[in-house]
Structure formats: structure tokens, C-alpha cells
N, C-alpha and C positions, 0 to 999 in steps of 0.2 A: 504494500500500500504506500502511496505517497504520504509524506509526513511533514508537519510543520511544528515548530517549537514556539510556545508562548509562555512568558514568565521571566523569572529572574535567575541569572546564572552566576555562580561563584566559582572562580578558577584560580588555583594556586599554580605557581610556576608559569604565570601568564605573560611574562616579559619576552619570551623567546620560545623557539622549538615547538614541541607538541602542544603545550598550553596555549601559546599564541595562535597556532593554527586551529586548535579546537574552538577558540573564541571566534575566529573567522567562519568556521563551518557552522557554528550555532547561530551566528548572525545571518548567514545565508538562509537558514531555515526559519528565521523570524524573531530570534531573541533580540530585544532592544534594551534590556537592563542588565548591566554586568558589574559585578564586583571582581576586580582584577588584582591578584595578589602575587607579589614576588619579593625576593630580597633586594632586587634592583629595580630601578624605575621601569614602569610599563609604558613609557611615553610612545614608543614606536607602535605598540599594539593599539593604543588608544587613537593615535593619529590615523592609522590605517582604517580602523573601524569607522571613525567619524567621517573620513573622506568618502567611504563607500555608502555609509548609512548615517546621514546627518542627524537623524532623530534619536540616535543611540545615546543613552545616559550611562555614565560610568562612576563607580567609586574605585579609587586607586589607593592601594594599601601596600606599604613596604613592611614586610614581616618575615620573621623566621618561624617556620611551621613547627619547630620544636619548642616554641615559647607558648606555654599553655594559656597564660593571661592574654597574650596578643591574639591567639587564635579565637578565644571566646569573644574578645572585643571586636574582632573583624566580622564575626557573624552578627553581633549586635549592631554594628555600623551598617551592615548590609540591609538588615531588616528595618532599621530606623529610616533608611533612605528609600527603600522600595516596598516595604510592607510585608514581604514574605521571601522565601527562598525555595526555588523550584528545582534547579539543576546545580549539582555540585560536582566539580572535577578536582580530585585530589591528585595533583600531578607533580608538585614540587619534589625534586629528588636530586641526588648526586651519585656519581659513579664510584667514587672512592678509588683507592689504589688497586692496581692489577697485581694482587699478591695472593698467594695461597696461605693457609692458616699458619703454617710454620714461619711465614715471613712477616705477617701483618702485626702491627702494634695494637694493643688493647684500645688505646685512645682512638686510633683510626677506625677500628671496627665499630666502636660504640658511636662514633660520629655518623657513620653511614646508617646505622640502625636508628639513631635518634631522629634523623630527617626522613629517611625512606619508610620507616615503619611506625615509630612513635608519632611522628608528625602527621602521618595519614590517620592514625587512630585518634589523635587529638582533634583534627579537623572533622573527621567523621562523627565523633561523639557530639561535637557542638552542632553539627548539621542535623543529626538525628533529633537532638533535643528540640531544635527549632521546628523541624518538619512535623514532629508529633503535636505541636501546638496549632497547626494550621489544617484547614480542610482541603479536600481534593479540589482540583480545578473544575471538575464536572461530575455528573452522576454516571458517566460512562463506566462500564466494567473494565475498561482499559486504563482508567485514570488512577493516579497515585497522589499521595500527599507531597511527594518529592522523589527525585531520582538522584542517586549518587553513583559516580563512576570513579574508581581508583586506578591510577596508572601503575600496573605491575610491569611485567616483562616476560618475554619468552623464557628468560632465565629465572622466572618464578614458577616455571613448569618443568624445566629440565636443568641439568647442571651446565655450567659454562664449558666451552671448549678448552682444550689445552693451550690454544693460542691466546685465550682471553681468561686468565685465571682470576676472575672477579668473585672471589669467595664471599666477601662481605656484601657485595651488591646482590648476588644470587640469594644469599640467606635472607636479606631484607625483603626481596621481592617475593620469595616463597611465603614469607610471613604476611605480606599484603594480600596474597591470594587466600590464605587461611582466614585472615580478618574479614575479607569480603564475604566469604562463604558463611562464616559464623553469624555475622550481623545480618546478612541477607535472609537467612532462615528465621532469625528472631524478629526481623522488622517487616517482612512481607505480609504477615497477617495483620499488621498494624498500619499498612498502607504506604510503606516506603520501599522503593525498588533500589537494590544495590547490586552493582556488577563491577567487574574489573576488565580492563583491556590489557592484553599482553603483547605489546609490539615486539617485532623482531628488530633487526638493524634498520635505523631510520637515517635518511640522508640529511642530517642537520649540517649547518655551515661548518661546525667543528669536524665532523666526520668527512665532509667533502674535502676539507683542506688536507686530510691525511691520505687521500686516495691516490695512490700511484703504484705502478708495477712493482711488486715485491713487498708492498707494505702489509702489515697485519690485517688491516681492514679490507684491503683488496683481496687478500687470501680468503677472508671470511665471505666476501661477496660471491666468490666462485662457488661456495657451498650452498647458496640459496637457490632452490630449484627454478625460480623465475629469473635468476641471473642478475638481479638488481636489488638495491635497498629500497625501502618504502620512501615515498615522499611524505613530508610532514602533513600535506593536505589530505593524503589518503588516511592517515591515522586520525586526523581531526574529523573526517567524515564518519569513521566508525564510532567515534565518541558521540557525535551528534545522533547517530542511529540508536545507540544504547540509551540515550535520554528520551527517545521519542516513543510515541504510542505504537509505532511499528514493531518495537521490541517489548511490548507490554507483557509478554509471557516469558521473557528472558530474565531470569532472577538467579542471582548467585553464580553467574557464569564467570569464567576467566577466558574471555574471548581472545583467541590467538589471531594476530594479524602479522604474519612473519614470512609470507611468500613461500610457505611450505617447509621452512627450515627444520621445525621440530617434528615433521612427519618422517624424517629419515631414521 
């Protein structure tokens, strides 16, 4: 079915990459109210959105998702400005060092976990608490009080390759998948839809700058059955779908978008 999105979106990691392009995708489907959150300014995202859709309204928040008080305040600011919260994308994350367990320091491991896992949990907890206070948009059997999507990774489903020994990252993303499933089961009967997206390799500007013959990332690209990395737009479109009524029966999924990488 064709779908459109109406309501208020809250996106962490919105300043660049997947978060930025998820905002663009959701705007294409009709969202006009955005809370855009990042540790860095979201100026580029806001400017692009308003250039294409002058009627868009935004709340811009610089925040560390591992800061509990800041997370709670950001939800309060969003609701104060827009009245409710309909779509949340918990996307902020870091890659961490490419090290195996015997190599990584405890502090480095815990930093990855604090942002990629605890940060997602803090945001999701605040979002759930708000969504439970509000009614569904409509009386349709497809409708929910709100929809949450967490950015996991294909390395939240499988272990990383020998070329990419991202132990802390994979651990954190497996935890995001578990968190998504546990809360999805608990919240679905209460009218909140929760899913995760598990992207494969995505052609971000950083990845693009490392692509050359003989590089680690070029070696990884050859392993993808479709022989390319995802565009950021493609992942944004999947996120928009997961928030839509077209995915109304998709609950607690960890939807893989990896060009077939984990099928092997």
C-alpha cells in the first residue's frame, strides 16, 4: 500500500548519515514537525529540509544520548513545542575501535556501550513514557500511539568479519536488537510499535573516502552479493516504511537491509 506519515518525528544522530537521510525520507512522506538531535549542530539537515519543504518546523537539540537528564529534557522540549511524539528514531551511535576483546581497553568498550546501547535505552524509555500518555492518531486497526525504530546493524545479527574486528560495536548492536524485541513484546499490547533496522555497509562520506583498490572497505564491498554498499537514502526509506501504516503488522523485527551480506 502507498503510505504517508503525519505527526511529529524525533531523530537522534540527525546531523549526518543515516539520521539525516531518515529525516529527508520522512519529510518526503509528509512529516512536517521534527525534533533533530545530535552532539553536533544539525544546521545542514535543517537547511536542506526547509529548502525543500518551507512549512517544516524544527526543534534543534545538541545532546549526548548517554546523558539521562538531557534525554528526558529533549522529549519534554519536543512535546512542549509540538504537543505529542509520533515517530522516534534512535540512531545516534559510534563505531569504536576495531579491536578484539584481548586488545580493547575497558574504558573504550564501556564508551561504545554507553552510547550505542544505554543511550538507545534511555531514549526509548523516555519515548515510551510519553507515547503511553497520548492517544492513537485514528481509530484504524493499523494505528498506534507511536512508533519507535532503533538503528542496530547487520553486526547485531551476526559476528563481524575478521577484516573488521569490531567487538564492542557488535556487542552493543546485538544488545539493541534484544532491547527492541523485549520492549516490542511489552509495548505492542499497549499501542506502541517498536522495531529495529539492521543496515549493512552504508556509503557514508567517511566510508566513501576510504574506498580504493586494496582497502579494507573495498574488500568488504566485494563480499556483498549486490556488489555495492547501500546509499544513505535507501536506509532512510526503510526507516520511513517501518514508521508507516504499511508496516503496521511488523512488530519487534530486526529488519536487515544489507544487500544480502548476512545471507551467506
